[in-house]
C-alpha positions in Angstrom: -36.8 -46.6 18.7 -39.1 -49.6 17.3 -38.9 -52.6 20.1 -39.1 -52.0 23.5 -35.7 -52.3 26.0 -35.3 -53.2 29.5 -32.0 -53.0 31.9 -29.1 -54.5 31.0 -30.1 -54.6 27.1 -27.4 -53.6 24.4 -28.4 -50.6 22.6 -26.5 -48.2 19.7 -26.6 -44.6 19.5 -25.0 -41.9 17.4 -23.5 -39.3 20.1 -22.7 -36.2 18.7 -21.2 -38.0 15.2 -19.9 -41.1 16.8 -21.8 -44.3 17.0 -21.2 -45.4 20.2 -22.9 -49.1 21.7 -24.2 -49.0 25.3 -26.1 -50.7 27.9 -29.1 -49.4 29.1 -29.2 -49.0 32.9 -32.6 -47.8 33.9 -35.5 -46.2 32.3 -37.1 -43.0 32.7 -40.0 -41.9 31.2 -38.9 -41.2 27.5 -35.5 -41.1 28.6 -33.0 -43.7 29.2 -30.0 -43.9 31.0 -27.1 -45.6 29.1 -23.2 -46.3 30.2 -20.6 -46.6 27.6 -17.0 -48.2 27.2 -13.7 -46.3 27.9 -14.0 -43.1 29.7 -17.5 -42.1 28.7 -19.8 -40.7 31.5 -23.4 -42.5 31.9 -26.0 -40.2 29.2 -29.5 -39.4 29.8 -31.0 -40.3 26.0 -34.1 -39.9 24.7 -35.7 -43.2 23.9 -36.2 -41.9 20.3 -32.5 -42.1 19.2 -31.6 -45.8 20.3 -31.5 -48.2 18.5 -32.3 -51.6 20.3 -29.4 -54.7 19.4 -31.9 -57.1 20.6 -28.8 -58.5 22.6 -28.1 -59.3 26.3 -24.7 -59.4 27.5 -22.7 -59.3 30.7 -19.3 -58.5 28.5 -17.6 -55.6 28.8 -18.5 -52.7 26.7 -15.2 -52.4 24.1 -13.4 -49.0 24.0 -13.1 -46.9 21.1 -9.3 -48.6 20.9 -10.7 -52.6 21.3 -12.9 -51.4 18.2 -10.4 -49.9 15.7 -9.0 -53.9 16.3 -12.4 -55.8 15.3 -13.6 -53.4 12.4 -14.5 -55.7 9.5 -11.8 -55.6 6.7 -12.4 -54.3 2.7 -12.2 -58.4 1.7 -14.8 -59.7 4.2 -16.9 -56.4 3.4 -16.9 -56.8 -0.3 -18.1 -60.8 0.3 -20.8 -59.4 2.6 -21.7 -57.2 -0.2 -21.8 -59.6 -3.1 -23.8 -62.7 -0.9 -26.5 -60.1 -0.4 -26.2 -58.3 -3.6 -26.4 -62.1 -5.5 -29.6 -62.7 -4.2 -32.5 -60.9 -5.1 -34.8 -61.3 -2.1 -32.2 -60.3 0.3 -31.7 -57.0 -2.0 -35.3 -56.1 -1.4 -35.1 -56.7 2.2 -33.0 -54.8 4.6 -30.7 -56.1 7.0 -31.1 -55.8 10.6 -27.4 -54.8 13.3 -27.3 -58.6 14.6 -27.6 -60.3 10.8 -25.3 -58.1 9.5 -22.6 -58.3 12.1 -23.4 -62.1 12.1 -22.7 -61.8 8.5 -19.4 -60.0 8.7 -18.1 -61.2 11.7 -18.9 -64.8 12.1 -20.7 -64.3 15.2 -22.6 -61.2 17.3 -20.5 -60.9 20.6 -20.7 -57.4 22.2 -17.5 -55.9 20.8 -18.5 -57.4 17.2 -21.6 -55.5 17.4 -20.0 -52.7 18.6 -17.1 -52.4 15.7 -20.0 -53.3 12.9 -21.9 -50.0 14.4 -19.2 -47.8 14.2 -17.4 -49.6 10.9 -21.1 -49.1 9.0 -21.0 -45.6 9.8 -17.7 -45.4 8.6 -16.7 -44.6 5.1 -17.3 -47.9 3.3 -19.2 -48.2 0.1 -21.5 -51.2 0.5 -24.0 -50.6 3.3 -26.6 -47.9 4.4 -28.2 -47.0 7.2 -31.1 -46.3 6.8 -33.9 -44.3 9.2 -36.2 -47.0 9.8 -33.6 -48.4 11.4 -32.8 -51.3 9.2 -30.0 -51.6 6.8 -29.8 -51.4 3.1 -27.1 -52.9 0.6 -25.9 -50.2 -1.8 -26.4 -50.8 -5.5 -23.7 -51.7 -7.8 -23.8 -48.5 -10.1 -23.7 -46.4 -6.8 -21.1 -48.3 -5.2 -18.8 -47.4 -9.0 -19.8 -43.6 -8.5 -18.5 -43.9 -4.9 -15.4 -45.3 -5.7 -14.7 -42.7 -8.9 -15.5 -39.9 -6.9 -13.5 -40.9 -3.9 -10.5 -41.7 -6.9 -10.6 -38.4 -8.4 -10.5 -36.9 -4.6 -7.6 -38.5 -4.4 -6.2 -37.6 -7.0 -6.8 -34.0 -6.9 -6.0 -34.1 -3.1 -2.5 -35.6 -4.2 -2.3 -33.0 -6.6 -2.6 -30.4 -4.0 0.0 -31.9 -2.3 2.6 -31.7 -5.1 1.3 -28.1 -5.4 1.8 -27.7 -2.1 5.2 -29.1 -1.8 6.7 -26.5 -4.5 5.2 -23.8 -2.7 6.3 -25.0 1.2 10.1 -24.2 1.1 10.6 -20.7 2.1 13.4 -19.7 -0.6 12.6 -18.1 -3.9 10.7 -19.7 -5.9 12.3 -20.4 -9.7 10.5 -19.7 -12.9 10.7 -22.9 -13.8 9.0 -24.1 -10.0 6.3 -21.2 -10.8 5.6 -23.1 -14.3 5.2 -26.3 -12.5 2.0 -25.0 -10.6 -1.4 -25.0 -12.4 -3.7 -22.0 -13.6 -5.9 -22.6 -11.1 -2.6 -22.1 -8.1 -0.9 -19.4 -9.9 -4.6 -18.0 -10.1 -4.8 -18.7 -5.7 -0.8 -17.4 -5.9 -1.8 -14.3 -7.0 -4.7 -13.6 -5.2 -2.8 -14.2 -2.3 0.0 -11.6 -3.3 -2.9 -9.4 -3.8 -4.5 -9.8 -0.2 -0.4 -9.5 1.4 -0.4 -6.2 -0.5 -4.0 -5.0 0.7 -5.0 -3.5 3.7 -4.6 -5.3 7.0 -8.2 -4.6 8.0 -9.6 -6.2 5.3 -7.9 -9.7 5.9 -10.0 -9.9 9.2 -12.3 -13.3 8.7 -11.3 -13.5 4.8 -11.8 -17.3 4.1 -9.0 -17.5 1.4 -6.6 -16.1 3.9 -7.8 -18.6 6.8 -7.0 -21.5 4.7 -3.8 -20.7 2.7 -3.0 -20.1 6.9 -3.7 -23.4 8.0 -1.7 -25.3 4.8 1.6 -23.6 5.3 0.9 -22.9 9.0 0.8 -19.4 9.2 -0.2 -16.8 11.4 -3.6 -15.4 9.4 -2.2 -11.5 9.7 -0.6 -9.0 7.4 2.8 -9.4 8.6 2.9 -13.0 8.3 1.5 -13.2 5.1 3.7 -10.6 3.1 6.9 -12.3 4.8 5.8 -15.7 3.5 5.8 -14.0 -0.2 8.7 -12.1 0.2 10.5 -15.2 1.2 9.5 -17.2 -2.4 10.2 -14.6 -4.6 6.3 -12.9 -4.6 6.7 -9.8 -3.3 9.5 -7.0 -3.7 10.3 -6.0 -0.3 10.9 -2.9 -0.6 8.4 -1.9 -3.2 5.1 0.0 -1.7 2.2 -1.7 -0.8 -0.1 0.8 -2.4 2.4 1.3 -5.9 0.9 -2.0 -7.0 -1.7 -1.8 -9.3 -1.4 2.3 -9.2 -1.2 4.7 -12.6 2.9 4.3 -11.2 3.3 0.7 -11.4 3.1 -0.4 -15.0 5.9 1.3 -17.7 4.6 3.2 -19.9 2.4 1.7 -23.4 4.5 1.4 -26.4 2.2 3.6 -28.3 3.2 6.3 -25.7 6.7 5.5 -25.9 6.6 6.4 -30.1 4.5 9.0 -29.6 7.5 10.5 -27.1 9.7 9.8 -29.9 8.0 11.2 -31.8 8.4 14.3 -30.0 11.8 13.8 -29.3 12.3 13.7 -33.5 10.3 17.0 -34.1 11.2 19.3 -31.3 14.0 20.8 -33.3 10.9 22.0 -35.8 9.0 25.2 -35.8 6.6 24.9 -33.7 3.3 27.7 -34.0 3.8 30.4 -31.8 7.6 29.7 -31.5 8.6 33.1 -34.4 6.3 35.2 -31.4 8.4 33.3 -28.7 10.9 36.4 -26.7 14.4 35.6 -27.2 15.7 35.7 -23.5 18.5 33.9 -24.4 21.6 36.5 -24.3 20.8 35.8 -20.5 23.2 34.5 -17.8 20.5 31.6 -16.7 21.0 29.4 -14.5 19.3 25.8 -13.2 20.1 24.7 -10.0 19.5 21.3 -8.8 20.2 18.4 -6.8 23.0 16.3 -8.5 21.4 13.7 -10.9 18.4 15.5 -11.2 17.1 14.5 -14.9 13.9 16.8 -15.1 14.8 20.0 -15.2 11.6 22.9 -14.9 13.2 25.9 -14.2 15.9 28.1 -14.6 16.4 32.2 -13.2 18.4 35.1 -14.7 18.9 38.5 -13.6 18.7 41.4 -16.1 19.5 44.8 -15.2 18.0 47.7 -17.9 18.3 51.6 -17.5 19.5 51.1 -13.6 16.3 48.7 -13.3 16.8 45.4 -11.5 14.7 42.3 -12.9 14.4 38.7 -11.8 13.6 36.3 -14.9 12.0 33.3 -13.6 12.1 30.7 -16.3 9.7 27.8 -16.6 10.0 24.9 -19.5 7.4 24.7 -21.8 5.8 21.2 -22.4 2.7 22.6 -24.0 4.5 23.5 -27.2 4.9 20.1 -27.6 2.0 17.9 -25.9 -1.2 19.0 -27.3 -4.2 19.1 -24.6 -6.0 16.0 -25.2 -3.5 13.6 -26.8 -3.1 10.4 -25.5 0.3 11.4 -23.7 -2.1 14.4 -22.4 -4.6 12.2 -21.2 -1.6 10.0 -19.6 -0.1 13.0 -18.3 -3.3 13.7 -16.2 -4.3 10.2 -15.4 -0.8 10.2 -13.0 -1.4 13.7 -12.2 2.3 13.9 -10.4 5.4 12.1 -10.8 6.2 10.0 -8.4 9.8 10.2 -6.4 11.0 7.3 -4.3 13.9 6.2 -2.3 15.1 4.4 -5.9 14.4 7.3 -7.8 11.9 8.3 -10.3 8.3 7.0 -11.9 7.6 9.9 -14.5 4.2 11.8 -15.7 5.6 11.9 -18.9 8.2 9.3 -20.6 11.5 10.6 -19.4 13.2 10.7 -22.4 10.9 13.3 -23.8 10.6 14.9 -20.0 14.6 15.1 -19.5 14.7 15.7 -23.0 13.6 18.1 -25.2 11.7 19.1 -22.5 13.9 20.2 -19.9 15.8 23.3 -19.6 19.1 21.8 -20.2 22.6 23.9 -20.2 23.8 24.9 -23.9 20.2 23.7 -25.3 18.0 26.3 -26.6 14.6 25.6 -25.2 11.4 26.6 -25.1 10.1 28.3 -21.7 7.3 30.3 -19.8 9.1 32.9 -18.5 7.9 35.8 -16.0 10.3 38.7 -14.9 9.4 40.7 -11.9 10.6 44.0 -10.1 10.7 44.3 -6.7 10.2 47.8 -4.5 12.2 48.7 -2.0 10.4 46.7 0.6 10.1 43.7 -1.3 6.9 43.4 -3.1 5.9 43.2 -6.6 6.3 46.5 -8.4 6.0 45.3 -12.1 5.5 42.1 -13.8 6.0 40.6 -17.1 4.7 37.2 -18.7 6.0 35.8 -22.6 7.0 32.5 -24.1 10.0 32.7 -24.4 13.6 31.1 -25.7 16.2 30.4 -23.1 19.9 28.6 -23.1 21.3 28.0 -19.7 24.6 28.4 -19.2 25.1 26.5 -16.0 23.1 23.7 -15.0 24.7 24.0 -11.4 23.7 21.5 -8.2 23.3 23.2 -5.1 26.3 22.9 -3.6 27.5 24.8 -6.8 25.2 27.6 -6.4 26.0 28.1 -2.5 29.5 28.6 -3.7 28.6 31.2 -6.0 26.2 33.0 -3.8 29.0 32.9 -1.0 32.4 34.2 -3.5 30.7 36.3 -5.6 33.5 36.2 -8.0 34.1 39.3 -10.1 32.0 39.1 -13.5 30.0 36.4 -12.2 27.9 37.7 -9.4 25.0 36.9 -10.5 23.2 34.2 -8.0 24.7 36.4 -5.1 22.7 39.2 -6.4 19.6 37.1 -7.3 20.2 35.4 -3.4 20.2 38.8 -1.6 16.9 39.9 -3.6 15.3 36.4 -2.8 16.2 37.6 1.0 14.3 40.7 0.8 11.1 38.7 -1.2 11.3 36.3 1.9 11.6 39.2 4.2 8.5 40.6 2.5 6.2 37.7 3.2 7.1 37.5 7.0 5.9 40.6 7.3 2.4 39.5 5.7 2.4 37.0 8.0 4.3 34.1 6.5 5.5 31.3 8.6 9.2 30.5 7.9 10.1 26.4 8.7 13.6 26.7 7.2 15.1 23.3 9.2 17.2 20.7 7.7 15.1 18.1 6.4 16.2 13.8 6.3 15.1 11.7 3.5 16.2 8.1 2.4 17.8 7.2 -0.5 19.1 4.4 -2.3 22.1 4.2 -4.7 23.0 1.0 -6.4 21.3 -0.9 -3.9 22.8 0.6 -1.1 20.8 2.8 1.3 21.9 6.3 2.7 20.5 9.5 4.2 20.2 12.6 2.3 20.6 15.7 4.8 18.7 18.6 3.5 20.0 21.6 4.5 18.1 25.2 3.9 21.4 26.7 2.6 21.9 29.6 0.6 21.1 28.7 -3.2 18.1 26.1 -1.6 16.6 28.9 -0.1 16.8 31.4 -3.1 15.5 29.2 -5.7 12.6 28.3 -3.3 11.8 31.8 -2.8 11.9 32.2 -6.7 9.5 29.7 -7.3 7.0 31.1 -4.6 7.6 34.3 -6.7 6.9 32.8 -9.9 3.5 31.4 -8.3 2.9 34.5 -6.7 2.8 36.3 -10.2 1.0 33.9 -12.2 -1.8 33.9 -9.2 -1.5 37.9 -9.9 -2.1 37.2 -13.7 -4.9 34.6 -13.6 -7.2 37.2 -11.2 -6.3 40.3 -13.8 -7.2 38.1 -16.6 -10.1 36.2 -14.7 -8.6 33.2 -15.5 -9.4 29.8 -14.2 -6.4 28.5 -12.3 -6.3 25.6 -9.8 -5.4 28.5 -7.2 -3.9 26.9 -3.6 -4.9 28.1 -0.3 -4.4 27.5 3.0 -7.5 28.6 5.4 -6.4 30.9 8.6 -4.9 29.7 11.6 -4.8 30.4 15.6 -1.3 30.4 16.3 0.1 29.7 20.5 0.5 33.0 21.6 4.3 34.6 21.3 4.3 33.7 25.3 3.3 30.3 24.9 6.0 30.0 22.0 8.9 31.1 24.2 8.3 28.7 26.5 9.4 26.1 24.3 12.8 26.3 22.9 13.8 27.5 19.7 13.6 24.7 16.7 11.7 21.4 16.2 9.9 21.8 19.0 8.5 25.5 18.6 7.8 24.7 14.7 5.8 21.0 16.1 3.4 23.6 18.1 3.0 26.0 15.2 2.1 23.5 12.4 -0.3 21.6 14.9 -2.5 24.6 14.5 -2.5 24.9 10.6 -4.9 23.6 7.9 -4.3 21.6 5.1 -3.7 23.3 1.9 -6.7 23.1 -0.6 -7.0 23.4 -4.2 -9.7 25.9 -6.1 -10.8 27.6 -8.9 -11.3 31.1 -7.1 -7.9 32.6 -5.8 -7.9 32.8 -1.7 -5.0 33.8 0.7 -2.2 31.6 1.4 -1.7 31.6 4.8 1.6 30.1 6.0 3.1 31.3 2.5 1.8 34.8 3.1 0.1 35.1 -0.2 -2.8 36.7 -0.9 -3.1 34.3 -4.0 -0.6 31.5 -5.1 -0.5 29.2 -8.0 2.0 26.3 -8.2 2.8 26.7 -12.0 7.0 25.9 -11.8 7.1 22.5 -12.7 5.1 21.8 -15.5 7.0 18.6 -16.4 5.9 17.1 -13.2 2.7 18.2 -12.1 0.1 18.5 -14.9 -1.9 20.9 -12.6 1.0 23.2 -13.1 1.0 21.6 -16.7 -3.2 23.3 -16.9 -2.1 26.7 -15.7 0.8 27.5 -18.3 -1.9 26.4 -21.2 -5.1 28.8 -19.4 -2.1 31.6 -19.6 -0.8 30.6 -23.1 -4.4 30.8 -24.1 -4.4 34.3 -22.6 -1.5 35.6 -24.2 -2.6 34.0 -27.6 -6.1 35.5 -27.1 -7.3 31.7 -27.2 -9.9 30.4 -25.6 -9.2 29.2 -21.9 -10.5 26.6 -19.7 -13.8 27.6 -18.1 -14.4 27.6 -14.8 -16.1 24.6 -14.5 -14.0 22.7 -16.7 -10.9 23.7 -14.2 -12.7 22.2 -11.4 -13.7 19.0 -12.4 -9.8 18.3 -14.0 -8.8 19.8 -10.3 -11.7 17.1 -9.2 -9.7 14.0 -11.3 -6.3 14.9 -9.9 -7.3 14.5 -6.8 -7.4 11.1 -6.1 -3.7 10.2 -7.9 -2.0 13.0 -5.9 -3.9 11.8 -2.7 -2.4 8.5 -3.5 1.2 9.7 -4.1 1.3 11.3 -1.2 0.5 7.7 0.6 3.0 6.1 -1.7 5.6 8.3 -1.0 5.1 8.0 2.6 5.2 4.5 2.7 8.3 4.1 1.0 9.9 6.6 3.3 8.1 4.3 6.4 9.5 1.2 5.0 13.0 2.5 4.4 12.8 4.4 7.9 12.5 0.3 9.2 15.4 -0.8 7.1 17.6 2.2 8.4 16.5 1.1 12.2 16.9 -3.0 11.8 20.6 -1.8 10.7 21.2 0.2 13.9 19.7 -2.1 16.2 21.9 -1.7 19.1 22.2 2.1 18.5 21.1 4.9 21.1 19.7 8.2 19.5 19.5 11.5 21.2 16.0 12.7 20.7 13.9 15.6 21.6 10.0 15.3 22.6 7.8 17.3 20.4 4.0 15.6 21.8 1.9 13.0 22.6 -0.3 11.3 19.4 -1.8 9.0 21.7 -1.4 9.5 25.6 -3.0 6.5 26.5 -0.8 4.6 24.8 2.2 6.5 25.3 2.6 6.9 22.1 4.5 10.2 20.9 6.7 12.5 18.3 10.3 13.2 18.5 12.5 15.1 16.9 15.9 13.0 15.9 18.4 15.7 15.4 21.1 12.9 13.7 18.4 12.0 11.0 16.6 15.2 10.7 13.8 13.7 10.4 10.4 13.6 13.2 9.6 9.5 14.4 6.8 7.9 16.2 8.2 6.1 19.8 6.6 4.9 22.7 7.6 6.9 25.9 9.0 4.2 28.7 7.7 6.4 31.7 7.1 10.0 32.6 4.9 13.1 31.7 7.7 15.2 29.2 7.1 18.4 28.1 7.7 19.4 24.4 11.6 19.8 23.9 12.5 17.4 26.5 15.6 15.8 26.2 15.5 12.1 25.8 17.1 8.3 24.5 15.4 6.7 21.8 16.3 3.1 21.3 15.3 0.1 18.9 13.1 -2.1 20.4 12.2 -4.0 17.3 12.3 -3.3 13.4 10.9 -6.0 11.1 10.8 -4.0 7.5 9.6 -7.7 6.0 6.6 -7.9 8.1 6.0 -3.7 8.1 6.5 -3.3 11.9 8.6 -1.0 13.8 9.0 0.3 17.9 11.0 2.6 19.0 11.3 3.0 22.9 11.5 6.5 24.9 13.5 7.1 28.3 
């Protein structure tokens, strides 16, 4: 403050960004006590922050509401600016607050001074308050620049409001509506959809999400964001979030489809090694799969030679058509596996090729890798052979068909019944080696023609037979690899310390006992060195039965073929690198598959909100939160719920109800009592 002031003087000040006129009540050294109009309390303010108006008045100080009616209008302000701007001398001399008030209002009453002070600090282009507590006239060119900028800002704001108006309705956006969005807004929208798919933890403190949430009055959480996108048709509510941007999210490139068609066309033509294949087309060969399965990897036969019974397991041989390092091979390696979702399969190889000449189709002469095994009386492998072969399945059966043939064993067609008996012998042998059997019904959600249904997979005789035959194949391949020191993607599982028999006997047989055992098991690992697989009861094991659907199985086949044909197989470092490459997509496929089933579980329970479910308590996951794992026999699956009260023991019966099921927001709360 330059001028001296005394009690009852009117002073101007900017208090917390608000321009005010006040009355000086008293001085306290370097501070002054100031009173204001309206409801504001008296304030102790530093003298240096005060502007001496040079006016003494007994008029009441105006309230903010009164000031709004006294503000100078645009016409008066422009005229005042014109007067000063036309006077070169005035332009050079800065004005005082009273002089400007007199020019704008034709008087200098306290309310008018307050109105001028507030107006001066508002959004007006003509005058500028200076640090030396004077007022300068803004030059014309600066006013014009500011007006141009304000116009641009208004146009931009109008444009933003137009874009927001397109997106505001909570209904699916049409292609025409999306076309009205400019590139910048389309980009914003794409980023928003990406964030709706992102991990919820990544949304915290995200400024873009916070801004978008403010614009559309959303809660800045993933559930709200996801629901907003779903309502506008920007997000498929049934697509797993982890699927977006994954190796399975896109279709095969056109050049890969063309290459697949070329291979399909060339499948009937001779290929290297075809003449050396073992012709097994005379065997009664069966494929058994779920109805609708298109990628048919495996088949089984039985052959009796000189009184010896030989089990044959035939696996499709895609290595005949797909060369290592070819574009199709590189894409299969990138995907690592076919991905199975409730809606269907996202294949590792183009489906026309995978379900065509690569598959073991009934009535078709097809290339295969075949293993023959003779078991001893205990079920151990007595002899085994591996060969590249030709097979021609006579029967393409569903598991239900297989169960019927096993049960009835019709005269002249006892093959499956005999195979079933041999696989039971093999299963007993593995159990004696310490294998753990969890042969229980499993539930899985499926969708067909837009309808959701629950598939209950029973451990039927046909399924158990095929499963055991595939394990037998894996044991033979592992033994073959050990014998010839082949680098293979061996699967193993460290030994585990299981609950004692006394502890298990205290649990009811079934899901609770299985859960107690599974809790002790370590995850399986994959590596280039053979090691025991604890829960399978095998000293070494290699998955080699699904080369159309798993790249590691295809790599195993190529190693076997290299040994059989005396060519150079992959070295151990090369196989190790391949295993490392496959690890990420394999983990991602598991994540996507689980997320998919979790979503359909939410959809299922949203359709059965009022139903009560019988549940079997398995164990607490987070005791402090009451979060528990329970088994629902009606769905043949384990689910997570919250225990309402009490402290149940494994095996206790409970009742489960649906407290919340919102698949769009990805929320499910199940209550257990």
